[in-house]
Each structure stands twice: as structure tokens, then as C-alpha cells.
C-alpha positions as a Markdown table, in Angstrom:
| # | Residue | x | y | z |
|---|---|---|---|---|
| 1 | Unk | 10.0 | 1.9 | 14.7 |
| 2 | Unk | 12.4 | 2.8 | 11.9 |
| 3 | Unk | 11.6 | 5.5 | 9.3 |
| 4 | Unk | 11.2 | 3.0 | 6.5 |
| 5 | Unk | 8.6 | 1.0 | 8.5 |
| 6 | Unk | 6.7 | 4.2 | 9.2 |
| 7 | Unk | 6.6 | 5.0 | 5.5 |
| 8 | Unk | 5.5 | 1.5 | 4.6 |
| 9 | Unk | 2.7 | 1.6 | 7.2 |
| 10 | Unk | 1.5 | 5.0 | 5.9 |
| 11 | Unk | 1.1 | 3.5 | 2.5 |
| 12 | Unk | -0.9 | 0.6 | 3.8 |
| 13 | Unk | -3.3 | 2.4 | 6.1 |
| 14 | Unk | -6.0 | 3.0 | 3.5 |
| 15 | Unk | -6.0 | -0.7 | 2.4 |
| 16 | Unk | -6.1 | -1.8 | 6.1 |
| 17 | Unk | -9.0 | 0.4 | 6.9 |
| 18 | Unk | -11.0 | -0.7 | 3.9 |
| 19 | Unk | -10.2 | -4.4 | 4.8 |
| 20 | Unk | -11.7 | -3.9 | 8.2 |
| 21 | Unk | -15.0 | -3.0 | 6.7 |
| 22 | Unk | -15.1 | -5.7 | 4.0 |
| 23 | Unk | -17.4 | -7.8 | 6.3 |
| 24 | Unk | -19.8 | -5.0 | 7.1 |
| 25 | Unk | -20.0 | -1.6 | 8.8 |
| 26 | Unk | -17.9 | -0.6 | 11.8 |
| 27 | Unk | -17.4 | 2.5 | 13.9 |
| 28 | Unk | -14.2 | 4.4 | 14.0 |
| 29 | Unk | -12.8 | 3.4 | 17.4 |
| 30 | Unk | -13.8 | -0.3 | 16.6 |
| 31 | Unk | -11.7 | -0.1 | 13.5 |
| 32 | Unk | -8.7 | 1.3 | 15.5 |
| 33 | Unk | -9.1 | -1.5 | 18.1 |
| 34 | Unk | -9.3 | -4.2 | 15.4 |
| 35 | Unk | -6.1 | -3.0 | 13.7 |
| 36 | Unk | -4.3 | -2.7 | 17.0 |
| 37 | Unk | -4.7 | -6.4 | 17.5 |
| 38 | Unk | -2.8 | -7.1 | 14.3 |
| 39 | Unk | 1.0 | -7.0 | 14.5 |
| 40 | Unk | 2.3 | -4.3 | 12.2 |
| 41 | Unk | -1.0 | -2.6 | 11.7 |
| 42 | Unk | -1.2 | -0.9 | 15.1 |
| 43 | Unk | -2.5 | 2.5 | 13.8 |
| 44 | Unk | -3.5 | 5.2 | 16.1 |
| 45 | Unk | -6.8 | 7.2 | 16.1 |
| 46 | Unk | -4.9 | 10.2 | 14.8 |
| 47 | Unk | -4.0 | 8.1 | 11.7 |
| 48 | Unk | -7.3 | 6.2 | 11.1 |
| 49 | Unk | -9.8 | 9.0 | 11.6 |
| 50 | Unk | -8.4 | 11.3 | 8.9 |
| 51 | Unk | -8.4 | 8.4 | 6.5 |
| 52 | Unk | -12.0 | 7.6 | 7.3 |
| 53 | Unk | -13.0 | 11.2 | 6.7 |
| 54 | Unk | -11.1 | 11.3 | 3.4 |
| 55 | Unk | -12.6 | 8.0 | 2.2 |
| 56 | Unk | -16.1 | 9.3 | 3.1 |
| 57 | Unk | -15.5 | 12.6 | 1.3 |
| 58 | Unk | -14.3 | 10.7 | -1.8 |
| 59 | Unk | -17.4 | 8.5 | -1.8 |
| 60 | Unk | -15.8 | 5.3 | -0.8 |
| 61 | Unk | -17.6 | 5.1 | 2.6 |
| 62 | Unk | -21.1 | 5.9 | 3.7 |
| 63 | Unk | -21.6 | 7.1 | 7.3 |
| 64 | Unk | -24.5 | 6.4 | 9.7 |
| 65 | Unk | -24.7 | 8.1 | 13.1 |
| 66 | Unk | -26.1 | 6.4 | 16.1 |
| 67 | Unk | -26.2 | 7.3 | 19.8 |
| 68 | Unk | -23.6 | 5.6 | 21.9 |
| 69 | Unk | -24.4 | 3.7 | 25.1 |
| 70 | Unk | -21.6 | 5.7 | 26.7 |
| 71 | Unk | -20.0 | 8.8 | 25.3 |
| 72 | Unk | -20.5 | 10.8 | 22.0 |
| 73 | Unk | -22.5 | 9.6 | 19.0 |
| 74 | Unk | -20.9 | 6.8 | 17.1 |
| 75 | Unk | -20.3 | 7.2 | 13.4 |
| 76 | Unk | -20.6 | 3.8 | 11.6 |
| 77 | Unk | -18.8 | 3.5 | 8.3 |
| 78 | Unk | -19.6 | 1.0 | 5.5 |
| 79 | Unk | -18.2 | 0.5 | 2.0 |
| 80 | Unk | -20.2 | 2.1 | -0.8 |
| 81 | Unk | -20.2 | 0.2 | -4.2 |
| 82 | Unk | -17.4 | 2.5 | -5.2 |
| 83 | Unk | -15.6 | 1.6 | -2.0 |
| 84 | Unk | -16.0 | -2.1 | -2.7 |
| 85 | Unk | -14.5 | -1.6 | -6.1 |
| 86 | Unk | -11.6 | 0.5 | -4.6 |
| 87 | Unk | -11.0 | -2.3 | -2.0 |
| 88 | Unk | -10.9 | -5.0 | -4.7 |
| 89 | Unk | -8.6 | -2.9 | -6.9 |
| 90 | Unk | -6.2 | -2.2 | -4.0 |
| 91 | Unk | -6.2 | -5.9 | -2.9 |
| 92 | Unk | -5.2 | -7.0 | -6.4 |
| 93 | Unk | -2.5 | -4.4 | -6.5 |
| 94 | Unk | -1.2 | -5.4 | -3.0 |
| 95 | Unk | -1.1 | -9.1 | -4.0 |
| 96 | Unk | 0.8 | -8.4 | -7.1 |
| 97 | Unk | 3.4 | -6.2 | -5.3 |
| 98 | Unk | 3.7 | -8.6 | -2.4 |
| 99 | Unk | 4.3 | -11.6 | -4.7 |
| 100 | Unk | 6.8 | -9.7 | -6.8 |
| 101 | Unk | 8.7 | -8.5 | -3.8 |
| 102 | Unk | 8.7 | -12.0 | -2.3 |
| 103 | Unk | 10.2 | -13.4 | -5.6 |
| 104 | Unk | 12.8 | -10.7 | -5.6 |
| 105 | Unk | 13.7 | -11.3 | -1.9 |
| 106 | Unk | 14.0 | -15.0 | -2.6 |
| 107 | Unk | 16.6 | -14.4 | -5.2 |
| 108 | Unk | 14.3 | -14.6 | -8.3 |
| 109 | Unk | 15.0 | -12.6 | -11.3 |
| 110 | Unk | 11.3 | -12.0 | -12.2 |
């Protein structure tokens, strides 16, 4: 992967993580697995878990712990009301930037 692709992905990881939880709660590894199935969003655990921790610290995610059928306790994350607002705000911003860049790439002058 080229360095510009790496930088682009780093900028998108928070939005991608929030989007995985828009439909309800999910546990960390489940989020990683879901993202790995989407081309271009194949983030590793070492990328996703720090983002989850930061979003929880900042009040955008709530955490619920539950024993796992196999292995350590699972931590389930869900969007808080603040997290839902953050996700909507980031989604609007992404759509604006994506549309503008598409216009530019297609030869438009804006």
C-alpha cells in the first residue's frame, strides 16, 4: 500500500468504526472482522482498538462487558447520543468532501 493510501485510511478509521456501530452494539473483534470484509477498510486490531478506547474516553461510545463463550471477556461498544451526533456530523462532512472531490476529478470547476 502506498503512503498516500495509508494516510487516507488513517483519516477514515474513526468514521468507519462509528459506521459499524450505527446499527447497534458490537464487540471489538467483530468490528475488525466486519471492516476486513470491505475492500479498502481492512484495518488491523492495532488500529481499531486504540480508536475504540479514545472514542469511549471522549464519550462517543458506551462499553458493556460480557463473558465470552471462548476467551477473555468481550467488551461491547455502542454509540452514545453524543456518538450518534458525531457520526451524523462526520457522515455529512464525508459526503461533502467526496462529492466535491468527484466533481474535481471529473474536470469540474466547482
